[in-house]
Chimera marker file (.cmm) of the C-alpha trace (Angstrom):
<marker_set name="trace">
<marker id="1" x="-14.671" y="30.762" z="100.598" r="1" g="1" b="0" radius="0.5"/>
<marker id="2" x="-11.138" y="29.490" z="99.774" r="1" g="1" b="0" radius="0.5"/>
<marker id="3" x="-10.430" y="28.262" z="96.343" r="1" g="1" b="0" radius="0.5"/>
<marker id="4" x="-9.528" y="24.745" z="97.499" r="1" g="1" b="0" radius="0.5"/>
<marker id="5" x="-12.715" y="24.504" z="99.482" r="1" g="1" b="0" radius="0.5"/>
<marker id="6" x="-14.726" y="25.582" z="96.513" r="1" g="1" b="0" radius="0.5"/>
<marker id="7" x="-12.928" y="22.883" z="94.387" r="1" g="1" b="0" radius="0.5"/>
<marker id="8" x="-13.669" y="20.152" z="96.753" r="1" g="1" b="0" radius="0.5"/>
<marker id="9" x="-17.220" y="21.237" z="97.326" r="1" g="1" b="0" radius="0.5"/>
<marker id="10" x="-17.683" y="21.203" z="93.519" r="1" g="1" b="0" radius="0.5"/>
<marker id="11" x="-16.301" y="17.646" z="93.483" r="1" g="1" b="0" radius="0.5"/>
<marker id="12" x="-18.868" y="16.593" z="96.110" r="1" g="1" b="0" radius="0.5"/>
<marker id="13" x="-21.738" y="18.111" z="94.116" r="1" g="1" b="0" radius="0.5"/>
<marker id="14" x="-20.575" y="16.425" z="90.939" r="1" g="1" b="0" radius="0.5"/>
<marker id="15" x="-20.325" y="13.081" z="92.698" r="1" g="1" b="0" radius="0.5"/>
<marker id="16" x="-23.873" y="13.536" z="94.094" r="1" g="1" b="0" radius="0.5"/>
<marker id="17" x="-25.124" y="14.471" z="90.619" r="1" g="1" b="0" radius="0.5"/>
<marker id="18" x="-23.538" y="11.476" z="89.074" r="1" g="1" b="0" radius="0.5"/>
<marker id="19" x="-25.061" y="9.111" z="91.732" r="1" g="1" b="0" radius="0.5"/>
<marker id="20" x="-28.399" y="10.732" z="90.989" r="1" g="1" b="0" radius="0.5"/>
<marker id="21" x="-28.071" y="9.968" z="87.301" r="1" g="1" b="0" radius="0.5"/>
<marker id="22" x="-26.804" y="6.365" z="87.606" r="1" g="1" b="0" radius="0.5"/>
<marker id="23" x="-29.126" y="3.365" z="87.488" r="1" g="1" b="0" radius="0.5"/>
<marker id="24" x="-28.694" y="2.238" z="91.039" r="1" g="1" b="0" radius="0.5"/>
<marker id="25" x="-30.836" y="0.465" z="93.658" r="1" g="1" b="0" radius="0.5"/>
<marker id="26" x="-32.471" y="2.852" z="96.185" r="1" g="1" b="0" radius="0.5"/>
<marker id="27" x="-30.535" y="1.464" z="99.124" r="1" g="1" b="0" radius="0.5"/>
<marker id="28" x="-27.184" y="1.587" z="97.402" r="1" g="1" b="0" radius="0.5"/>
<marker id="29" x="-27.874" y="5.129" z="96.112" r="1" g="1" b="0" radius="0.5"/>
<marker id="30" x="-28.797" y="6.273" z="99.653" r="1" g="1" b="0" radius="0.5"/>
<marker id="31" x="-25.669" y="4.766" z="101.093" r="1" g="1" b="0" radius="0.5"/>
<marker id="32" x="-23.370" y="6.328" z="98.413" r="1" g="1" b="0" radius="0.5"/>
<marker id="33" x="-25.004" y="9.707" z="98.997" r="1" g="1" b="0" radius="0.5"/>
<marker id="34" x="-24.371" y="9.384" z="102.714" r="1" g="1" b="0" radius="0.5"/>
<marker id="35" x="-20.634" y="8.412" z="102.093" r="1" g="1" b="0" radius="0.5"/>
<marker id="36" x="-20.158" y="11.356" z="99.706" r="1" g="1" b="0" radius="0.5"/>
<marker id="37" x="-21.775" y="13.806" z="102.156" r="1" g="1" b="0" radius="0.5"/>
<marker id="38" x="-19.630" y="12.549" z="104.981" r="1" g="1" b="0" radius="0.5"/>
<marker id="39" x="-16.293" y="12.022" z="103.349" r="1" g="1" b="0" radius="0.5"/>
<marker id="40" x="-16.197" y="14.499" z="100.463" r="1" g="1" b="0" radius="0.5"/>
<marker id="41" x="-17.436" y="17.444" z="102.453" r="1" g="1" b="0" radius="0.5"/>
<marker id="42" x="-14.324" y="19.428" z="103.407" r="1" g="1" b="0" radius="0.5"/>
<marker id="43" x="-15.980" y="21.050" z="106.355" r="1" g="1" b="0" radius="0.5"/>
<marker id="44" x="-17.140" y="17.738" z="107.833" r="1" g="1" b="0" radius="0.5"/>
<marker id="45" x="-13.789" y="16.151" z="107.363" r="1" g="1" b="0" radius="0.5"/>
<marker id="46" x="-11.874" y="19.130" z="108.838" r="1" g="1" b="0" radius="0.5"/>
<marker id="47" x="-14.259" y="19.192" z="111.778" r="1" g="1" b="0" radius="0.5"/>
<marker id="48" x="-13.750" y="15.443" z="112.364" r="1" g="1" b="0" radius="0.5"/>
<marker id="49" x="-9.983" y="15.785" z="112.194" r="1" g="1" b="0" radius="0.5"/>
<marker id="50" x="-9.988" y="18.740" z="114.696" r="1" g="1" b="0" radius="0.5"/>
<marker id="51" x="-12.039" y="16.659" z="117.117" r="1" g="1" b="0" radius="0.5"/>
<marker id="52" x="-9.940" y="13.472" z="116.676" r="1" g="1" b="0" radius="0.5"/>
<marker id="53" x="-6.634" y="15.352" z="117.296" r="1" g="1" b="0" radius="0.5"/>
<marker id="54" x="-7.453" y="15.370" z="121.027" r="1" g="1" b="0" radius="0.5"/>
<marker id="55" x="-7.839" y="11.547" z="121.066" r="1" g="1" b="0" radius="0.5"/>
<marker id="56" x="-5.598" y="10.202" z="118.327" r="1" g="1" b="0" radius="0.5"/>
<marker id="57" x="-2.043" y="11.196" z="117.508" r="1" g="1" b="0" radius="0.5"/>
<marker id="58" x="-2.696" y="10.561" z="113.788" r="1" g="1" b="0" radius="0.5"/>
<marker id="59" x="-6.313" y="11.545" z="113.042" r="1" g="1" b="0" radius="0.5"/>
<marker id="60" x="-5.548" y="11.572" z="109.216" r="1" g="1" b="0" radius="0.5"/>
<marker id="61" x="-4.844" y="7.821" z="109.232" r="1" g="1" b="0" radius="0.5"/>
<marker id="62" x="-7.820" y="7.129" z="111.337" r="1" g="1" b="0" radius="0.5"/>
<marker id="63" x="-10.283" y="8.953" z="109.122" r="1" g="1" b="0" radius="0.5"/>
<marker id="64" x="-8.697" y="7.445" z="105.938" r="1" g="1" b="0" radius="0.5"/>
<marker id="65" x="-9.268" y="3.996" z="107.414" r="1" g="1" b="0" radius="0.5"/>
<marker id="66" x="-12.882" y="4.845" z="108.354" r="1" g="1" b="0" radius="0.5"/>
<marker id="67" x="-13.611" y="6.157" z="104.886" r="1" g="1" b="0" radius="0.5"/>
<marker id="68" x="-12.339" y="3.025" z="103.270" r="1" g="1" b="0" radius="0.5"/>
<marker id="69" x="-14.278" y="0.747" z="105.638" r="1" g="1" b="0" radius="0.5"/>
<marker id="70" x="-17.454" y="2.772" z="105.154" r="1" g="1" b="0" radius="0.5"/>
<marker id="71" x="-17.109" y="2.633" z="101.388" r="1" g="1" b="0" radius="0.5"/>
<marker id="72" x="-16.716" y="-1.177" z="101.719" r="1" g="1" b="0" radius="0.5"/>
<marker id="73" x="-19.897" y="-1.433" z="103.826" r="1" g="1" b="0" radius="0.5"/>
<marker id="74" x="-21.651" y="0.780" z="101.236" r="1" g="1" b="0" radius="0.5"/>
<marker id="75" x="-20.682" y="-1.612" z="98.516" r="1" g="1" b="0" radius="0.5"/>
<marker id="76" x="-22.361" y="-4.408" z="100.523" r="1" g="1" b="0" radius="0.5"/>
<marker id="77" x="-25.635" y="-2.516" z="100.009" r="1" g="1" b="0" radius="0.5"/>
<marker id="78" x="-25.346" y="-2.900" z="96.272" r="1" g="1" b="0" radius="0.5"/>
<marker id="79" x="-27.275" y="-5.548" z="94.508" r="1" g="1" b="0" radius="0.5"/>
<marker id="80" x="-26.211" y="-7.726" z="91.576" r="1" g="1" b="0" radius="0.5"/>
<marker id="81" x="-27.360" y="-5.209" z="88.948" r="1" g="1" b="0" radius="0.5"/>
<marker id="82" x="-25.571" y="-2.309" z="90.743" r="1" g="1" b="0" radius="0.5"/>
<marker id="83" x="-22.225" y="-4.072" z="90.474" r="1" g="1" b="0" radius="0.5"/>
<marker id="84" x="-22.727" y="-5.245" z="86.790" r="1" g="1" b="0" radius="0.5"/>
<marker id="85" x="-21.076" y="-2.181" z="85.210" r="1" g="1" b="0" radius="0.5"/>
<marker id="86" x="-17.349" y="-1.435" z="85.518" r="1" g="1" b="0" radius="0.5"/>
<marker id="87" x="-18.548" y="2.286" z="85.606" r="1" g="1" b="0" radius="0.5"/>
<marker id="88" x="-19.597" y="2.056" z="89.243" r="1" g="1" b="0" radius="0.5"/>
<marker id="89" x="-16.359" y="0.373" z="90.330" r="1" g="1" b="0" radius="0.5"/>
<marker id="90" x="-14.360" y="3.078" z="88.506" r="1" g="1" b="0" radius="0.5"/>
<marker id="91" x="-16.573" y="5.651" z="90.189" r="1" g="1" b="0" radius="0.5"/>
<marker id="92" x="-16.034" y="4.156" z="93.621" r="1" g="1" b="0" radius="0.5"/>
<marker id="93" x="-12.272" y="4.295" z="93.053" r="1" g="1" b="0" radius="0.5"/>
<marker id="94" x="-12.520" y="7.938" z="92.036" r="1" g="1" b="0" radius="0.5"/>
<marker id="95" x="-14.459" y="8.751" z="95.225" r="1" g="1" b="0" radius="0.5"/>
<marker id="96" x="-11.658" y="7.312" z="97.286" r="1" g="1" b="0" radius="0.5"/>
<marker id="97" x="-9.101" y="9.275" z="95.224" r="1" g="1" b="0" radius="0.5"/>
<marker id="98" x="-10.996" y="12.459" z="95.673" r="1" g="1" b="0" radius="0.5"/>
<marker id="99" x="-11.210" y="11.900" z="99.450" r="1" g="1" b="0" radius="0.5"/>
<marker id="100" x="-7.430" y="11.124" z="99.671" r="1" g="1" b="0" radius="0.5"/>
<marker id="101" x="-6.574" y="14.296" z="97.719" r="1" g="1" b="0" radius="0.5"/>
<marker id="102" x="-8.797" y="16.364" z="100.006" r="1" g="1" b="0" radius="0.5"/>
<marker id="103" x="-7.382" y="14.744" z="103.067" r="1" g="1" b="0" radius="0.5"/>
<marker id="104" x="-3.809" y="15.484" z="101.904" r="1" g="1" b="0" radius="0.5"/>
<marker id="105" x="-4.803" y="19.130" z="101.164" r="1" g="1" b="0" radius="0.5"/>
<marker id="106" x="-6.292" y="19.438" z="104.654" r="1" g="1" b="0" radius="0.5"/>
<marker id="107" x="-3.196" y="17.960" z="106.153" r="1" g="1" b="0" radius="0.5"/>
<marker id="108" x="-0.868" y="20.442" z="104.461" r="1" g="1" b="0" radius="0.5"/>
<marker id="109" x="-3.138" y="23.459" z="104.957" r="1" g="1" b="0" radius="0.5"/>
<link id1="1" id2="2" r="1" g="1" b="0" radius="0.2"/>
<link id1="2" id2="3" r="1" g="1" b="0" radius="0.2"/>
<link id1="3" id2="4" r="1" g="1" b="0" radius="0.2"/>
<link id1="4" id2="5" r="1" g="1" b="0" radius="0.2"/>
<link id1="5" id2="6" r="1" g="1" b="0" radius="0.2"/>
<link id1="6" id2="7" r="1" g="1" b="0" radius="0.2"/>
<link id1="7" id2="8" r="1" g="1" b="0" radius="0.2"/>
<link id1="8" id2="9" r="1" g="1" b="0" radius="0.2"/>
<link id1="9" id2="10" r="1" g="1" b="0" radius="0.2"/>
<link id1="10" id2="11" r="1" g="1" b="0" radius="0.2"/>
<link id1="11" id2="12" r="1" g="1" b="0" radius="0.2"/>
<link id1="12" id2="13" r="1" g="1" b="0" radius="0.2"/>
<link id1="13" id2="14" r="1" g="1" b="0" radius="0.2"/>
<link id1="14" id2="15" r="1" g="1" b="0" radius="0.2"/>
<link id1="15" id2="16" r="1" g="1" b="0" radius="0.2"/>
<link id1="16" id2="17" r="1" g="1" b="0" radius="0.2"/>
<link id1="17" id2="18" r="1" g="1" b="0" radius="0.2"/>
<link id1="18" id2="19" r="1" g="1" b="0" radius="0.2"/>
<link id1="19" id2="20" r="1" g="1" b="0" radius="0.2"/>
<link id1="20" id2="21" r="1" g="1" b="0" radius="0.2"/>
<link id1="21" id2="22" r="1" g="1" b="0" radius="0.2"/>
<link id1="22" id2="23" r="1" g="1" b="0" radius="0.2"/>
<link id1="23" id2="24" r="1" g="1" b="0" radius="0.2"/>
<link id1="24" id2="25" r="1" g="1" b="0" radius="0.2"/>
<link id1="25" id2="26" r="1" g="1" b="0" radius="0.2"/>
<link id1="26" id2="27" r="1" g="1" b="0" radius="0.2"/>
<link id1="27" id2="28" r="1" g="1" b="0" radius="0.2"/>
<link id1="28" id2="29" r="1" g="1" b="0" radius="0.2"/>
<link id1="29" id2="30" r="1" g="1" b="0" radius="0.2"/>
<link id1="30" id2="31" r="1" g="1" b="0" radius="0.2"/>
<link id1="31" id2="32" r="1" g="1" b="0" radius="0.2"/>
<link id1="32" id2="33" r="1" g="1" b="0" radius="0.2"/>
<link id1="33" id2="34" r="1" g="1" b="0" radius="0.2"/>
<link id1="34" id2="35" r="1" g="1" b="0" radius="0.2"/>
<link id1="35" id2="36" r="1" g="1" b="0" radius="0.2"/>
<link id1="36" id2="37" r="1" g="1" b="0" radius="0.2"/>
<link id1="37" id2="38" r="1" g="1" b="0" radius="0.2"/>
<link id1="38" id2="39" r="1" g="1" b="0" radius="0.2"/>
<link id1="39" id2="40" r="1" g="1" b="0" radius="0.2"/>
<link id1="40" id2="41" r="1" g="1" b="0" radius="0.2"/>
<link id1="41" id2="42" r="1" g="1" b="0" radius="0.2"/>
<link id1="42" id2="43" r="1" g="1" b="0" radius="0.2"/>
<link id1="43" id2="44" r="1" g="1" b="0" radius="0.2"/>
<link id1="44" id2="45" r="1" g="1" b="0" radius="0.2"/>
<link id1="45" id2="46" r="1" g="1" b="0" radius="0.2"/>
<link id1="46" id2="47" r="1" g="1" b="0" radius="0.2"/>
<link id1="47" id2="48" r="1" g="1" b="0" radius="0.2"/>
<link id1="48" id2="49" r="1" g="1" b="0" radius="0.2"/>
<link id1="49" id2="50" r="1" g="1" b="0" radius="0.2"/>
<link id1="50" id2="51" r="1" g="1" b="0" radius="0.2"/>
<link id1="51" id2="52" r="1" g="1" b="0" radius="0.2"/>
<link id1="52" id2="53" r="1" g="1" b="0" radius="0.2"/>
<link id1="53" id2="54" r="1" g="1" b="0" radius="0.2"/>
<link id1="54" id2="55" r="1" g="1" b="0" radius="0.2"/>
<link id1="55" id2="56" r="1" g="1" b="0" radius="0.2"/>
<link id1="56" id2="57" r="1" g="1" b="0" radius="0.2"/>
<link id1="57" id2="58" r="1" g="1" b="0" radius="0.2"/>
<link id1="58" id2="59" r="1" g="1" b="0" radius="0.2"/>
<link id1="59" id2="60" r="1" g="1" b="0" radius="0.2"/>
<link id1="60" id2="61" r="1" g="1" b="0" radius="0.2"/>
<link id1="61" id2="62" r="1" g="1" b="0" radius="0.2"/>
<link id1="62" id2="63" r="1" g="1" b="0" radius="0.2"/>
<link id1="63" id2="64" r="1" g="1" b="0" radius="0.2"/>
<link id1="64" id2="65" r="1" g="1" b="0" radius="0.2"/>
<link id1="65" id2="66" r="1" g="1" b="0" radius="0.2"/>
<link id1="66" id2="67" r="1" g="1" b="0" radius="0.2"/>
<link id1="67" id2="68" r="1" g="1" b="0" radius="0.2"/>
<link id1="68" id2="69" r="1" g="1" b="0" radius="0.2"/>
<link id1="69" id2="70" r="1" g="1" b="0" radius="0.2"/>
<link id1="70" id2="71" r="1" g="1" b="0" radius="0.2"/>
<link id1="71" id2="72" r="1" g="1" b="0" radius="0.2"/>
<link id1="72" id2="73" r="1" g="1" b="0" radius="0.2"/>
<link id1="73" id2="74" r="1" g="1" b="0" radius="0.2"/>
<link id1="74" id2="75" r="1" g="1" b="0" radius="0.2"/>
<link id1="75" id2="76" r="1" g="1" b="0" radius="0.2"/>
<link id1="76" id2="77" r="1" g="1" b="0" radius="0.2"/>
<link id1="77" id2="78" r="1" g="1" b="0" radius="0.2"/>
<link id1="78" id2="79" r="1" g="1" b="0" radius="0.2"/>
<link id1="79" id2="80" r="1" g="1" b="0" radius="0.2"/>
<link id1="80" id2="81" r="1" g="1" b="0" radius="0.2"/>
<link id1="81" id2="82" r="1" g="1" b="0" radius="0.2"/>
<link id1="82" id2="83" r="1" g="1" b="0" radius="0.2"/>
<link id1="83" id2="84" r="1" g="1" b="0" radius="0.2"/>
<link id1="84" id2="85" r="1" g="1" b="0" radius="0.2"/>
<link id1="85" id2="86" r="1" g="1" b="0" radius="0.2"/>
<link id1="86" id2="87" r="1" g="1" b="0" radius="0.2"/>
<link id1="87" id2="88" r="1" g="1" b="0" radius="0.2"/>
<link id1="88" id2="89" r="1" g="1" b="0" radius="0.2"/>
<link id1="89" id2="90" r="1" g="1" b="0" radius="0.2"/>
<link id1="90" id2="91" r="1" g="1" b="0" radius="0.2"/>
<link id1="91" id2="92" r="1" g="1" b="0" radius="0.2"/>
<link id1="92" id2="93" r="1" g="1" b="0" radius="0.2"/>
<link id1="93" id2="94" r="1" g="1" b="0" radius="0.2"/>
<link id1="94" id2="95" r="1" g="1" b="0" radius="0.2"/>
<link id1="95" id2="96" r="1" g="1" b="0" radius="0.2"/>
<link id1="96" id2="97" r="1" g="1" b="0" radius="0.2"/>
<link id1="97" id2="98" r="1" g="1" b="0" radius="0.2"/>
<link id1="98" id2="99" r="1" g="1" b="0" radius="0.2"/>
<link id1="99" id2="100" r="1" g="1" b="0" radius="0.2"/>
<link id1="100" id2="101" r="1" g="1" b="0" radius="0.2"/>
<link id1="101" id2="102" r="1" g="1" b="0" radius="0.2"/>
<link id1="102" id2="103" r="1" g="1" b="0" radius="0.2"/>
<link id1="103" id2="104" r="1" g="1" b="0" radius="0.2"/>
<link id1="104" id2="105" r="1" g="1" b="0" radius="0.2"/>
<link id1="105" id2="106" r="1" g="1" b="0" radius="0.2"/>
<link id1="106" id2="107" r="1" g="1" b="0" radius="0.2"/>
<link id1="107" id2="108" r="1" g="1" b="0" radius="0.2"/>
<link id1="108" id2="109" r="1" g="1" b="0" radius="0.2"/>
</marker_set>
């Protein structure tokens, strides 16, 4: 396995572990896990991009917009207690940052 794939897979596993250890509602936790497994999995993202290339001239922009929208919908599953801490807001921002870094790496690879 390539070093960069290992790096991004480690990021995904770390995010899942952090979600597991945070005090979150069940529904929000499930949605965050789903988002991470979809958008921080380098194999899944690369596969989606290769499929989208046949339908869209810029599949990278399309998947970026989808990831952002999906994370927004995920946040809608959070209850009041889930959103109390600034830690979760910072974590969600980091998830998007990790996704964008991985996407940029896939684009240049």
